[in-house]
N, C-alpha and C positions, 0 to 999 in steps of 0.2 A: 594394482593395474601399473605396471612397468613399462615407461614408453623412451625412447631416446628425448634426451630433454630438451634438443630443438621441437621435437613433436609436443612435448610438455609445453613446451614455453610456449606454442600458437595455439593451444589450445586455452591456456591461463588468461593471456593478454587478448584474445575475442572478444568481441563484444563490449569490450570497455571502453570508458571515455577516454581515461589516463593512467598510466603504469609510472609511478615516480621510483625506481627506474627499472628500466626492463634489462639494463647490464646488471643491477642489483639483485632481482628475481634470478637472474640464472646461475648466480654466484654462489646463490640460494640451494635452489635445485642441485648445482654438482658437489653441495654438502654430503649429499647422498644418505641423508636422513629424513624420515619424513618433518615437515616444517610446521611451528603451529602458524595457525590459522585463525585469526581473530574476526568477529562479526558484530559488534556490539549492537542491541537492539532495547529500545524504551520500552515496555509495556506500558504507553500512554493511553490505550486504548485496544479493547479486546482484541481487535479483528487485526488480520492482514489482506492486503489486498496484492493487487497485481503488478503495483510499483517498488513493494517492499521484495516482490519474490526475487527479483533482477540480482539480487545480492547473494540471498539465498542459493541459487539457482549457482552462482562464483562458487561460493563454500563447497556445494555438491560436487562440483566439477574437482576443485581440491580435494576433497575426501575422496572421490573415486579414484584419484593418482595416489593412494596412499598418504597423503596427507591427514595430520593432526585439524581435527573442524573443534574449534571451542567456540562456541554460542553465548555471549553475555549479555546476560541480562541485567539493565539498570536498575535495580529494584531501589537502587539509592540515587543516581540520578534522575529515575520518573518521577521522584519527589520535587526533583527541581526542576528540571522541565529544559531540552535543548532549545536554545535561543536563536538556533539555527534559520534564517529568513522569515523570523517574526519581528512585526511591530510592537509590539507588547510583548510584556511576561506571560507565559502560562498561567492559567491559574490552577495553585497547586494543588496536587492528589495527596490521599490519605495512603500512608504503607499497606494498610487493607486494601483500597480498591488498587493500589499497583501489583500487587499479589494476585488478586483475582483475574486481572488481564492476564500477568504473565502465563497464568494456568492454560488458557485458552491458546492465549499467543503460541507456545511451546507447541502446545496438539496441533496446530496448524503449520509450526514450521516441519514436523515431522513428516507432512505431505509430502515434502521436498528433501528433507534430510533424512541418510542413515540414523535414525534415533539413537543405535547399537555403539553406532561411531562417532559419538556426537557427545564432546564435556557440556553440558550444561555448567557456568558459574553463576553466581550473583553478586554484584559489587558491593553488596552494601557488609560482604563477608568482611572488609578488610575497610569501610569508611565506616563503618559503624565502631570500628574499633578505636579510630584515631580520636588523641585528645586536643584540645585548642592550640598547644605548643606545634604539634605534628601537622595542623592545617596551616599556620604559621607559616612554618619553615616550607612548607611544601608552596606555598602564595609569593614566597620569597624568593623562588625559582624561575616567575612569569614575571615580566614588566609590565605596566599601565600600557606602555606605548603600545607592547604586543598585543594587548587584548583589544584597544582602541585601533588597531590596522583589521578590524576583522568588518566585513563590509554591511551585515546587519547594524552592527552597534554603531560605524561610524552614520550610517543613513540614520538613525534614530536620533542620534545626538545634532546632529543636521537640520533635521526638523524640529527641532524642540522636544520630543518626545522621548520619555524616563528611559533608562537604563539602571536595572536594578542590580547592585553589587555582588546578587546572588548569582545573577546571573552567567559573571564574569568566571566563576567558579567552574563552570561550567565545562570549556576547552581542557582546563586543568585537570578535572577531575577523568575525562575522557583520558589524557592522555595517559593519567596516571595506572589505568586500568592495564594499559600496554605495557608497563614497567610488571605492573605485579603477575600479571599473565605470562609475560617473558616472548612475548606474539615476536613470530618472524614476518608478517604479513598481517595487514590491517585492511578488509574492503569496508568501503561502504560508499555514499552517492556521492556525487561533485560539489555537494552543496557543504561535504564534510572535509571539505582538504583542511581547513585550517587547523579544525579540533585535531584530523590525524598526526599534523606535523609537531602539533605541541606534542601526540607522542613521541615521536622521533627525537626531539630534542631534550624530552624527558629521562628519555632511554641512554644518551648519548651521553647525560651526567652522569647514570648509574654506574656507566661503564659496562653499558649492553649494545649489541650490535644493534642497529636501529631497524625499526620495522619497514619493509616494501607497504608501499602506499599504493593500493588499486582500486580507480573511482569509478564505479558504474553510473551508465546514463540516468537522468531521471524520466520519468515515464510520462507522458500527457495523459491528462484524464480522457474520460469520454467527450468532452467540449473540447479537446485539441488543442487546448490553447497551459492552461495551467497544470501545474504536476498535481498527481493523482493524489486525491487526499479526501480525509471522508468529512475534513472541514469545507471543503471547496462541492460535497456533496457529488464527485465526478470519480467515483471510484468502481472498482469490480472486488469484489471479495472474494476470498480465497473459499470462505465459507460459505459463500451465495449459492442459494439453491440451483441444481443444473438450467431449470425453464427460466431464471432471470440472468445468469451469469451469460448464458447461449444470445438470450436477448439484448443485454446492454453491448454486449460486445458487435452485434450487428447494427446497434446505431451509430457505430463511429465511422467517422468519414473514408474514403477511399485513401485520403493519402497517410492520415493514420495507421488505415491495413499496414500499409507496407511496414511502419515502424513497429509495429506488435508482431511482425511475422518476424523481424529481424531482433528485438529486441527478447518476445519471449517466447520464440520456439528455437532460433537463429538458424531462422531459413528466409531464403527470398520468396514471395509468393510467385505462382508463376504468372509471367505475364503472357501467359495464349488463352489463360482461364476468362471467361469475365468476369467480373471485378465481384458481382453478387454472390456464384457460384464460389469464388476466393474467397470471400468473405466465412461464406457458411462453411468452408474448411477449417477456415482458422477457428471460429466458434466454436465450431464440434470438438479440434483438435486443444484448445484449451480446456475445455470443458470435462474431457476425458481425461486429462492432466490430474483435476483436481476433483474428478468424482469418479467413472468409469467411461467403458464404450456403452455399455448400455443405456446408461443416463443421458450419455452427449445426443446419443440418436434419437431417444422418447422426444428431447428438446430440440431439435432440430426437427422432427415430425410436428410437435405444435407448433412449432414459428411459420414452417412454411403452411400448414394447415390454416393458422391465423390469418397470416399478411400474406404469402405466395396465392392463395385459394380463396381470399377474402373470408374465409370461413368465423365470423366473430365470436364464435361462441368456445371456438377450441381455448382451451386455458382459461377460460372464466371462473371464478369461484364464486358458491353461490352466497345469495344478499338478499337480507327480509327486510325491507325501505319500511320505514316507521309508516304508522300504519294512521295519519293523521292530517293534517292540511300542511305539511312540511312542504316547502319550496323544493325545486330543485339543485339551487344550492346548498342548502341542507342536508339534501338526500345525498347530496354526491358528498358533503363533506363527514357523512356519516356510513359510507360506502369504505371509506378510503380508512376512518378510524377502528373501523368493526371489523372490515374482513382483512387488512394491506397492515394496521399496527399504524397509520400515520397519519402524524396529527397535522391538519393544515387550516388556518385560519380562513373564515366565511370571507374576506376578500381574496385570500391567493386562489381558491375555488374560482371566484366570480374569473379574477382578472389572468390568471393563469392555465384554467383549464375551459372554463364556461364562453366566456364572450371570443376566444380564439377560434374555438370549434373543434375543441379537441374533446367534449363529452358528446357519445352519440348513442341513441336508442335505435338499436337495431339497423346499425350504419347511416342512422340519419341525423344531423346536427342540430342538437338543440342549445339557442342560445340567449335565451332568458332566464338568467337567474331566479325569477321571483315566478316561474311559471308552476304551477302545482302538475304534477304529473299523474296518469291512472296506469301505472305498471300493474302488465299483466305476467303470469309465470312464464317462463320461459322468456322472458323479452331479455336483451344483452344491453346492458349498458355499458360503455365503454368511458373510462373515467379519464385515459390517458394514452397514451401508445403502449403502454407495459401494465395498463392496470384498466383489466373490463372483469364485469360481474356479472351472472345471469339470476334475474328475478327467481326467488324461491317461497 
């Protein structure tokens, strides 16, 4: 796609949190050649969630404008772990775990990116060839004072929490990635500013043009407070089933809905529409984006049947309760484990589900964890807002 530079600049800077700097980006666009756009990801988990997709969507925009998209898989850096935002060192991963995660990670990334126009590189290609002398020379380019300017390191030291030396290597390695692939632009979240600036410094030392920094906002999770992440259990996975994806989006607040419209769809929601209708439209559009229109329409129909029309059996999954004297808490635990593959302790079942009234039998609340229930075939047992089973 060929656009006037000003138009391309408007597209590429829209939805960003910060660009360092727009002037530099304009100058690079004026070079008249495809720019090398870097997005680095560490496959520390097998799945991508919607928070990750903000950076992928920006990379796709560059791709559509004719630039060269480079998806850098941190197969080496993932074994160290990015310390950004961490109060303790990440647990180490084996190379086998990282490579297994990378396979599913890239498959999901290509739901957004054009696979044929994406160069995938692994930073183990250069880091595993380095000897100790080369590592020392690389370290000599960065001061300890620079590393201690990182807010997460500084905060941990002030609190008397340890900072492992291998963690201080991470920004240096991410920066060296930019040297190796000669990136013109690096995309990351706002929490990646320090790491990306290290890349600019190392490129300058190598006599290379410095990369432009494009920072994307951090997407809040379902709770509307914390950054979306698997560890906070507030995420919507790109690979979530259509019903689950639709239902999770319908659980967000109206305030968060506006932000999801803006960041995930690049739209303003229709203020004239009823908030419930607007949220359904949001959920349907996002579900369509990662599945298809047929799946999204079916997910919406199921959700409306279950919640709008109070048909509690819609979407419920078959469950065979234990045929013994198991009490309610034990039966609910069994349903979570066998039907949804969710592990919960009996304490969690009592405190989080039964006592607050979330567990219902045919619409009637069950609040006694010790009760022995005489289930009948076709009874509907609701375990939580998102999980229901039908007795079979």
